C-alpha positions as CSV (number, residue, x, y, z in Angstrom):
1,M,-1.8,-30.9,-174.6
2,K,1.1,-29.6,-172.2
3,H,-0.5,-26.8,-169.5
4,R,2.0,-24.1,-169.1
5,L,1.7,-21.9,-165.5
6,S,2.0,-18.2,-166.5
7,R,4.0,-15.9,-164.8
8,S,1.5,-13.8,-162.9
9,R,0.0,-17.0,-161.8
10,A,3.1,-18.2,-160.3
11,V,3.5,-14.8,-158.7
12,I,0.0,-15.3,-157.3
13,A,0.9,-18.7,-155.9
14,G,4.0,-18.0,-154.2
15,T,2.3,-14.8,-152.3
16,G,-0.4,-17.3,-151.1
17,A,2.3,-19.8,-149.5
18,A,3.9,-16.7,-147.9
19,V,0.8,-15.8,-146.2
20,L,0.3,-19.6,-144.9
21,A,3.3,-20.0,-143.6
22,T,3.3,-16.3,-141.9
23,M,0.1,-17.8,-140.1
24,A,1.2,-21.0,-139.6
25,L,4.4,-19.4,-137.5
26,A,1.7,-17.3,-135.8
27,L,-0.6,-19.8,-134.2
28,P,1.4,-20.8,-131.5
29,H,1.7,-17.2,-130.7
30,A,-2.5,-16.7,-130.6
31,N,-2.5,-19.3,-127.7
32,A,-0.4,-17.9,-125.4
33,A,-1.3,-17.6,-121.7
34,A,-2.5,-14.2,-120.5
35,P,0.2,-13.0,-118.1
36,E,-1.2,-13.4,-114.5
37,P,-2.5,-9.9,-112.9
38,T,-0.3,-8.5,-110.7
39,P,-1.8,-8.3,-106.8
40,T,-3.0,-5.2,-105.5
41,A,-1.5,-3.5,-102.6
42,L,-3.9,-3.1,-99.8
43,S,-4.3,-1.8,-96.0
44,P,-4.6,-4.2,-93.6
45,S,-8.5,-3.3,-93.1
46,A,-8.7,-3.7,-97.5
47,A,-6.8,-7.1,-97.5
48,G,-9.5,-8.2,-94.5
49,K,-12.6,-7.1,-96.7
50,L,-11.1,-8.2,-99.8
51,S,-10.4,-11.7,-98.0
52,A,-14.3,-12.1,-96.7
53,T,-15.3,-11.1,-100.6
54,I,-13.2,-13.8,-102.2
55,A,-14.1,-16.6,-99.1
56,A,-17.5,-15.7,-99.7
57,Q,-16.9,-16.3,-103.5
58,L,-15.1,-19.8,-102.9
59,K,-16.7,-21.2,-100.6
60,E,-15.3,-24.8,-99.8
61,D,-12.2,-23.9,-102.0
62,A,-10.7,-21.3,-100.0
63,A,-8.5,-22.6,-97.6
64,G,-7.5,-19.2,-95.1
65,A,-5.8,-15.9,-96.3
66,Y,-3.3,-13.9,-95.1
67,Y,-1.7,-10.3,-95.1
68,E,2.0,-10.2,-96.1
69,S,2.8,-6.5,-94.5
70,E,6.0,-5.6,-96.5
71,T,4.5,-6.1,-99.7
72,K,1.2,-5.1,-98.8
73,R,-0.3,-7.6,-100.2
74,L,-3.3,-10.3,-99.7
75,V,-2.4,-14.0,-100.5
76,V,-4.9,-16.7,-100.4
77,N,-5.0,-20.5,-100.0
78,V,-6.7,-22.1,-102.3
79,L,-7.2,-25.8,-103.3
80,N,-7.5,-26.0,-107.3
81,E,-6.1,-23.7,-110.0
82,K,-9.7,-22.8,-111.4
83,A,-10.0,-21.0,-107.2
84,A,-6.6,-19.5,-107.6
85,G,-7.7,-17.5,-110.9
86,V,-10.8,-16.3,-109.2
87,A,-8.5,-14.9,-106.4
88,R,-5.9,-13.6,-108.6
89,Q,-8.7,-11.8,-110.6
90,A,-10.1,-10.0,-107.1
91,G,-6.3,-8.8,-106.2
92,A,-4.9,-11.3,-104.2
93,E,-1.7,-13.6,-104.7
94,A,-3.0,-17.1,-105.1
95,R,-1.3,-20.1,-103.5
96,I,-2.4,-23.6,-104.0
97,V,-2.2,-25.6,-100.5
98,E,-2.9,-29.4,-99.4
99,H,-5.2,-28.9,-96.8
100,S,-9.2,-27.4,-96.6
101,R,-10.4,-25.5,-94.1
102,A,-12.8,-27.9,-93.3
103,E,-9.4,-30.7,-92.9
104,L,-8.0,-28.0,-90.3
105,D,-11.4,-27.5,-88.4
106,A,-11.2,-31.0,-87.9
107,V,-7.9,-31.5,-86.3
108,R,-8.9,-28.6,-84.0
109,K,-11.9,-30.6,-82.8
110,V,-9.5,-33.6,-82.2
111,L,-7.0,-31.7,-80.3
112,M,-10.0,-29.9,-78.4
113,D,-11.2,-33.7,-77.1
114,R,-8.0,-35.2,-76.8
115,A,-5.4,-32.6,-76.1
116,T,-6.5,-29.8,-74.0
117,I,-4.1,-29.4,-71.1
118,P,-3.3,-26.1,-69.1
119,G,-0.4,-24.7,-71.2
120,T,-1.4,-25.6,-74.7
121,A,-3.2,-23.4,-77.4
122,W,-3.7,-23.9,-81.1
123,A,-4.7,-22.1,-84.2
124,A,-5.3,-23.0,-87.8
125,D,-1.9,-20.8,-89.2
126,P,-2.9,-19.9,-93.1
127,R,0.8,-19.5,-93.7
128,V,1.8,-23.1,-93.6
129,N,-1.8,-24.5,-93.8
130,K,-1.4,-26.4,-91.1
131,V,-2.9,-26.3,-87.1
132,V,0.4,-25.3,-85.3
133,V,0.1,-26.8,-81.2
134,K,1.9,-24.5,-79.1
135,A,2.9,-26.1,-75.8
136,D,4.6,-23.7,-73.0
137,R,7.5,-24.8,-70.4
138,T,5.0,-25.9,-68.0
139,V,3.7,-28.8,-70.1
140,T,6.1,-31.6,-69.1
141,G,6.6,-35.7,-68.8
142,A,3.2,-37.5,-69.5
143,E,1.4,-34.4,-70.6
144,L,3.6,-33.3,-73.2
145,N,3.9,-36.7,-74.7
146,R,0.0,-36.8,-74.6
147,V,0.2,-33.9,-76.7
148,E,3.1,-35.5,-79.0
149,K,1.6,-38.7,-79.5
150,V,-1.7,-36.8,-80.6
151,I,0.1,-34.4,-83.1
152,D,2.1,-37.2,-84.5
153,R,-1.3,-39.3,-85.8
154,L,-2.5,-35.8,-87.2
155,G,0.1,-36.1,-89.3
156,S,0.8,-33.1,-92.0
157,T,-1.8,-31.4,-90.9
158,A,-0.5,-30.3,-87.6
159,R,2.6,-29.5,-86.1
160,L,4.1,-28.7,-82.0
161,E,5.7,-25.9,-81.4
162,R,7.4,-25.0,-77.7
163,I,7.5,-21.8,-76.3
164,E,8.9,-20.2,-73.1
165,T,6.5,-17.7,-72.0
166,E,3.7,-19.3,-70.4
167,I,0.0,-19.5,-71.9
168,K,-3.1,-18.1,-69.9
169,P,-6.5,-19.2,-70.2
170,F,-9.1,-16.8,-71.3
171,L,-12.5,-15.9,-72.0
172,A,-13.8,-14.2,-75.1
173,G,-16.8,-13.4,-76.1
174,G,-18.2,-16.0,-78.8
175,D,-16.5,-18.7,-76.5
176,A,-18.4,-21.7,-75.0
177,I,-19.4,-21.4,-71.4
178,H,-20.8,-24.6,-69.4
179,S,-23.0,-24.9,-66.5
180,E,-23.9,-28.5,-65.5
181,D,-26.0,-29.6,-68.7
182,V,-26.0,-26.9,-70.9
183,R,-23.5,-24.9,-72.8
184,C,-24.0,-21.2,-74.1
185,S,-22.1,-18.6,-75.8
186,L,-20.0,-15.8,-73.7
187,G,-21.5,-12.7,-75.1
188,F,-19.3,-9.9,-74.1
189,N,-16.5,-9.2,-71.2
190,V,-17.5,-6.5,-69.3
191,V,-16.7,-4.6,-65.8
192,K,-19.3,-3.1,-62.9
193,D,-18.3,-1.1,-59.9
194,G,-14.5,-2.1,-61.1
195,E,-15.2,-6.0,-60.8
196,P,-15.1,-8.1,-64.1
197,Y,-18.6,-9.9,-65.2
198,F,-19.6,-11.3,-68.4
199,L,-22.7,-11.2,-70.0
200,T,-24.5,-14.1,-71.7
201,A,-28.1,-15.4,-72.5
202,G,-31.0,-15.5,-69.5
203,H,-32.5,-18.1,-70.9
204,C,-29.0,-20.1,-70.3
205,A,-28.8,-19.1,-66.7
206,E,-32.5,-20.2,-66.4
207,T,-30.7,-24.0,-65.6
208,G,-27.5,-23.3,-63.9
209,Q,-25.5,-20.9,-61.9
210,S,-21.8,-21.8,-61.6
211,W,-19.9,-21.8,-65.6
212,S,-17.0,-22.7,-66.3
213,A,-14.7,-22.8,-69.9
214,S,-15.1,-26.6,-70.4
215,R,-17.6,-29.4,-69.6
216,G,-16.9,-30.2,-65.7
217,G,-14.0,-27.7,-65.8
218,P,-13.0,-25.3,-62.6
219,E,-15.2,-22.7,-62.2
220,A,-14.8,-19.4,-64.4
221,G,-17.9,-17.3,-62.9
222,V,-21.1,-17.4,-60.8
223,T,-24.4,-15.6,-62.4
224,E,-25.5,-12.5,-60.1
225,S,-28.5,-11.9,-61.9
226,S,-31.0,-12.8,-65.2
227,T,-33.8,-11.9,-67.0
228,F,-35.8,-14.1,-69.1
229,P,-38.7,-14.7,-70.8
230,G,-39.4,-10.9,-72.1
231,S,-35.5,-9.7,-72.0
232,D,-32.8,-12.3,-72.1
233,Y,-29.8,-11.7,-70.6
234,A,-27.6,-12.7,-67.4
235,L,-24.7,-11.2,-66.1
236,V,-22.0,-13.4,-64.3
237,A,-19.5,-12.0,-61.7
238,Y,-16.1,-13.8,-62.4
239,T,-14.6,-16.1,-60.0
240,G,-12.0,-18.1,-61.6
241,A,-8.1,-16.9,-62.5
242,D,-9.5,-16.7,-66.4
243,E,-7.7,-13.6,-68.2
244,H,-11.3,-11.4,-69.9
245,P,-10.2,-9.2,-72.4
246,S,-12.6,-7.0,-74.2
247,A,-12.2,-9.0,-77.3
248,V,-14.6,-11.4,-79.6
249,N,-13.5,-15.1,-80.8
250,M,-13.6,-14.7,-84.4
251,Y,-12.7,-18.6,-84.7
252,D,-10.2,-18.4,-87.6
253,G,-6.8,-17.8,-84.5
254,T,-7.5,-14.3,-84.2
255,T,-9.5,-12.1,-81.6
256,Q,-11.5,-8.6,-82.3
257,E,-10.9,-6.1,-79.9
258,I,-13.8,-4.7,-78.4
259,T,-13.3,-0.3,-78.5
260,Q,-16.5,0.8,-78.0
261,A,-20.4,0.3,-77.6
262,A,-23.7,1.2,-79.0
263,D,-27.5,0.9,-79.9
264,P,-27.9,-0.4,-83.3
265,I,-30.0,1.0,-86.2
266,V,-32.0,-1.2,-88.6
267,G,-30.7,-1.7,-91.9
268,Q,-26.8,-1.6,-90.0
269,D,-24.6,-4.2,-91.4
270,V,-24.1,-6.4,-87.8
271,E,-21.8,-9.5,-86.8
272,R,-21.6,-11.8,-84.3
273,S,-19.8,-15.0,-82.8
274,G,-21.0,-18.1,-81.1
275,S,-19.3,-21.5,-80.1
276,T,-22.2,-23.6,-82.2
277,T,-22.3,-21.6,-85.5
278,Q,-19.4,-19.5,-85.0
279,V,-19.0,-16.2,-87.0
280,H,-22.0,-15.0,-89.3
281,S,-22.9,-11.6,-90.3
282,G,-26.1,-10.0,-91.0
283,V,-28.4,-7.0,-91.2
284,V,-30.3,-5.7,-87.8
């Protein structure tokens, strides 16, 4: 028995084939990646706040950030594509880099231990994802060779730059200060009767009177007065040649200028900086 396909069924079958063909052509487009968000134009202060927010979200996957003044964009260094997506969604430009913040922090510690030489300074530069070591014109001979050898061993995590201007040491709020076997943190640089002083914790001054910027280093100041227990503060008079700016060490290669003082109020957001735990935020 022969079977005949009616004209109407043939048309339906042909239409179905056309629909399937159309779907097959459309499927690849359904899987196309969504366009990346455009970075938001930000003021420097807004970029700073966004940087802190993203860093808190990404934790160890964040590797520093910097502000591009020409484009008004925040660029966030990250360690993987997932973290890059979070940064982009928040309004920043993401850049996947090789070295983590922990790696660069370790590099700075090595430099502190092995290459602390007058005329040198270093900081983690997020623009190059390295610790950049600057050596001024006073660093020569054996001292320069020492710095170069340390940096060579650090490989791609550090680089050396020579500069003409002379680097002078300074002590800022949050920096480590040493007295005999005690290590504390400088609170704020202040002025009394036109002379430079700094404030630190009173319990620190109970065990030592002479202070320096490094263990066993030259004297930077001498305790003039201290109060502990009850209140807990000490006033130290500068005696050394260290610069003493009205600023706080932010432990990211920058300092925060201090322009005024005020009494805090309960519930106020605050930040503090110290040599052991570095920068943290909290609420009064």
